[in-house]
C-alpha positions in Angstrom: 20.1 11.9 13.6 16.9 13.6 12.4 15.3 13.2 9.0 13.2 15.4 6.7 10.9 14.1 4.0 9.6 16.5 1.4 6.6 15.4 -0.7 5.9 17.6 -3.7 2.5 17.3 -5.4 3.3 18.7 -8.8 0.9 19.1 -11.7 2.5 16.3 -13.7 4.4 14.2 -11.2 4.4 13.5 -7.4 7.9 13.4 -5.9 9.5 12.6 -2.6 13.0 13.1 -1.1 14.2 12.0 2.3 17.1 13.9 3.8 19.3 13.3 6.8 20.2 16.4 8.8 23.9 16.3 9.7 25.4 18.0 12.8 27.0 20.7 10.7 23.5 21.7 9.4 23.9 20.1 6.0 21.6 17.5 4.4 22.5 14.2 2.9 19.9 12.7 0.5 18.9 9.2 1.3 15.8 8.5 -0.9 14.4 10.1 -4.0 11.2 8.9 -5.7 9.0 10.1 -8.5 5.8 8.9 -10.0 4.0 10.4 -13.0 0.5 11.1 -11.7 -0.8 13.8 -14.1 -2.7 15.7 -11.4 -3.6 18.5 -13.8 -4.9 16.2 -16.5 -8.5 16.8 -17.5 -9.0 20.0 -15.4 -10.1 22.1 -18.3 -12.8 19.7 -19.2 -13.8 19.3 -15.6 -14.8 22.9 -14.8 -11.4 23.6 -13.3 -11.6 20.8 -10.8 -9.1 18.0 -10.2 -10.6 14.7 -11.6 -11.3 11.8 -9.3 -8.9 9.7 -11.3 -6.1 12.2 -10.9 -6.7 12.6 -7.2 -6.6 8.8 -6.7 -3.3 8.5 -8.6 -1.7 11.1 -6.3 -3.1 9.5 -3.1 -1.9 6.1 -4.2 1.6 7.5 -4.8 1.7 9.2 -1.4 0.7 5.9 0.3 3.6 4.2 -1.5 6.0 7.0 -0.5 4.8 6.8 3.1 6.2 3.3 3.3 9.6 4.7 2.4 9.8 7.7 4.8 8.3 5.9 7.8 11.3 3.6 7.8 13.2 6.5 9.4 12.9 7.4 13.1 12.2 11.0 14.0 11.2 12.0 10.5 9.5 15.3 9.8 7.3 15.3 6.8 6.7 18.5 4.8 4.2 18.6 2.0 3.9 21.1 -0.8 1.6 21.5 -3.8 1.9 23.7 -6.9 -0.1 25.0 -9.8 -2.7 22.3 -10.3 -3.8 22.4 -6.7 -3.3 26.1 -6.5 -5.9 26.6 -9.3 -8.2 23.7 -8.5 -11.8 24.6 -7.6 -12.0 21.5 -5.4 -8.7 22.2 -3.7 -10.1 21.8 -0.2 -11.6 18.4 -1.0 -8.3 17.2 -2.4 -6.2 18.4 0.5 -8.7 16.7 2.9 -8.3 13.4 0.9 -4.5 13.6 1.3 -4.7 14.4 5.0 -7.0 11.5 5.7 -4.8 9.1 3.7 -1.3 10.0 5.0 -1.9 12.5 7.8 0.2 15.3 6.1 -1.0 18.9 5.8 -0.1 20.2 2.4 1.1 23.7 2.0 -0.1 25.1 -1.3 2.6 27.4 -2.7 1.7 30.7 -4.4 3.2 31.2 -7.8 5.7 33.7 -6.3 6.7 31.3 -3.5 7.3 28.5 -6.1 9.5 30.9 -8.1 11.4 31.9 -5.0 12.1 28.4 -3.9 13.2 27.5 -7.5 15.6 30.4 -7.3 16.9 29.5 -3.9 17.5 25.8 -4.8 19.2 26.6 -8.1 21.3 29.5 -6.8 22.6 27.3 -4.0 23.8 24.6 -6.4 25.1 26.5 -9.5 27.8 29.1 -9.7 25.8 31.6 -11.8 25.8 35.3 -11.4 23.4 36.6 -14.0 20.7 34.4 -15.8 17.1 33.8 -16.5 15.6 30.8 -14.6 12.7 28.9 -16.2 10.9 26.1 -14.4 8.3 24.4 -16.7 5.8 22.4 -14.7 2.6 20.6 -15.7 0.3 23.6 -15.2 2.5 26.6 -14.8 5.9 28.1 -15.6 8.0 30.1 -13.1 10.3 32.8 -14.4 13.0 34.5 -12.4 15.5 37.2 -13.4 18.8 36.8 -11.6 21.4 39.6 -11.3 24.6 39.2 -9.3 23.1 36.0 -7.8 20.1 37.9 -6.5 16.5 37.4 -7.7 15.3 40.7 -9.2 12.0 39.7 -10.8 9.8 36.6 -10.2 6.6 35.5 -11.9 4.4 32.5 -12.3 2.5 32.1 -15.5 -0.6 29.9 -15.9 0.5 27.4 -18.5 2.6 24.3 -18.5 3.3 21.0 -20.3 0.0 19.4 -19.4 -2.5 22.2 -19.8 -0.9 23.6 -22.9 -1.0 20.2 -24.5 -4.7 19.7 -23.7 -5.7 23.3 -24.5 -4.1 23.4 -28.0 -4.3 19.7 -28.9 -0.6 19.2 -29.0 -0.8 15.5 -27.8 -2.3 14.0 -30.9 -1.0 10.7 -32.3 -0.1 12.1 -35.7 2.1 15.0 -36.5 0.9 18.2 -34.6 -0.7 20.6 -37.0 1.1 23.9 -37.8 -2.1 25.7 -36.8 -2.1 24.2 -33.3 1.6 25.1 -32.9 0.9 28.7 -34.1 -2.0 29.2 -31.7 0.0 27.8 -28.7 3.0 29.9 -29.6 0.8 33.1 -29.8 -0.7 32.3 -26.4 2.7 31.8 -24.7 4.1 35.0 -26.3 1.1 37.0 -25.3 1.9 36.0 -21.7 5.5 36.9 -22.1 4.7 40.2 -23.6 3.1 41.3 -20.3 6.5 41.1 -18.6 8.4 44.3 -19.4 11.5 43.1 -17.6 11.8 40.2 -20.0 14.0 41.6 -22.8 17.2 41.0 -24.8 19.2 44.0 -23.8 21.8 41.6 -22.2 22.4 38.0 -23.5 22.0 35.7 -20.5 22.0 32.0 -20.1 18.8 30.2 -19.1 18.8 27.9 -16.0 16.3 25.1 -16.6 14.1 23.2 -14.2 11.1 21.0 -14.8 10.4 17.6 -16.3 10.3 18.4 -20.0 13.6 20.3 -19.6 15.2 17.4 -17.8 14.0 15.1 -20.6 15.7 17.5 -23.1 18.9 17.2 -21.2 18.8 13.4 -21.2 17.9 13.3 -24.9 20.8 15.5 -25.8 23.2 13.5 -23.7 22.2 10.3 -25.4 22.6 11.9 -28.8 26.2 12.8 -27.8 26.9 9.2 -26.6 26.6 10.1 -22.9 24.7 8.1 -20.2 21.1 9.3 -19.9 20.7 8.1 -16.3 23.7 10.0 -14.9 23.4 13.4 -13.2 22.7 16.1 -15.7 23.2 18.9 -13.1 25.2 21.7 -14.8 24.9 20.2 -18.2 24.8 22.8 -21.0 23.3 23.1 -24.4 23.5 25.8 -27.0 20.2 27.4 -27.8 20.7 26.5 -31.4 20.7 22.9 -30.4 17.6 23.4 -28.3 15.7 24.9 -31.3 16.9 22.2 -33.6 15.6 19.5 -31.3 12.3 21.2 -30.9 11.9 21.5 -34.7 12.7 17.8 -35.0 10.1 16.9 -32.4 7.2 18.9 -33.9 7.6 17.1 -37.2 7.3 13.6 -35.5 4.3 11.5 -34.7 3.7 10.6 -31.1 5.0 7.1 -31.7 8.2 8.5 -33.2 8.6 10.8 -30.2 8.1 7.8 -27.9 10.9 5.9 -29.7 13.2 8.9 -29.5 12.6 9.5 -25.8 13.2 5.8 -24.9 12.9 5.4 -21.1 10.9 8.7 -20.9 8.5 7.7 -23.7 5.6 8.5 -21.3 6.4 12.2 -21.9 5.9 12.0 -25.6 2.4 13.5 -25.5 3.6 16.6 -23.5 7.2 17.0 -24.8 6.3 19.7 -27.4 4.1 21.7 -25.0 6.8 21.3 -22.3 9.5 22.8 -24.5 7.4 25.6 -26.1 7.9 28.0 -23.2 11.6 27.6 -23.4 11.7 28.0 -27.1 9.8 31.2 -27.0 11.9 32.5 -24.1 15.0 31.9 -26.1 13.6 33.8 -29.1 12.5 36.7 -26.9 15.7 37.1 -24.9 18.3 36.1 -27.4 19.9 33.7 -24.9 22.7 31.6 -26.4 22.9 28.7 -24.0 20.9 26.8 -21.4 22.2 25.2 -18.1 20.2 22.4 -16.5 19.7 22.3 -12.7 18.6 19.2 -10.7 18.2 21.5 -7.7 14.9 23.4 -7.6 11.9 24.0 -5.4 12.4 21.0 -3.0 16.1 22.0 -2.5 15.0 25.6 -1.9 12.7 24.4 0.8 15.6 22.4 2.3 17.8 25.6 2.3 15.1 27.5 4.1 14.6 24.6 6.6 18.3 24.6 7.4 18.4 28.3 7.9 15.4 28.2 10.3 16.4 25.2 12.4 
């Protein structure tokens, strides 16, 4: 048997999956790990550079993950990085730190590549013909228009849960001010306005990826008496329910959001900023439901690996 480990250096979390390649070409997942490392944290106040503290958190996570994937013989390790590393002024320094620590060369995905792998991963796992796809990360969002299961438009935009929260002070302990919400909303809408293909001529569902969106799914499941820790893949919400949840969150203090989120309380400071891109996409496109996908960029890479090997 051969094994493939994928490590994903995201802007908010660092992730790893270990997959076993079967004789029929399919993969079986053996390990999945995630650590919240906030790689994008503090970049705006650090002249666009990753901070030493953030880089150290990621390297420590990778050393921990290495102990997991090195348990498997004949393991191939693939590393990717997304928006925070893509935008970092000290990208080369960080990639060198990673290589010296774990011996893995990290491939920094372009925004278009990230959007493509999101599409490939979600389309392989959901029976959806026409939809919007939204992946809200820590420092970017990826948007894809899907028609007849084919990606027709793809775009990466330079805002996400972490950098929106820091830029517009949406992570305060008290209730977030209406002025801060208004400024963040205008910023997101100004970015969406630049995309002429993003319209409401046809009402389509929104496929959701990304940490804040996953937290939304788990929160809604709990409120409906379902298990938060079970697989949310394919779970659906009406957009009316999404908007109601968002309005509830922006009226809460950070402590109240922590209590509501329970096991995901560590996302309380970026939950509003993480949902804002979705809320404004719903308003712009007139979508009436969202569908959550647990299959995204890493699964898209696996699909490509299987096709090429």
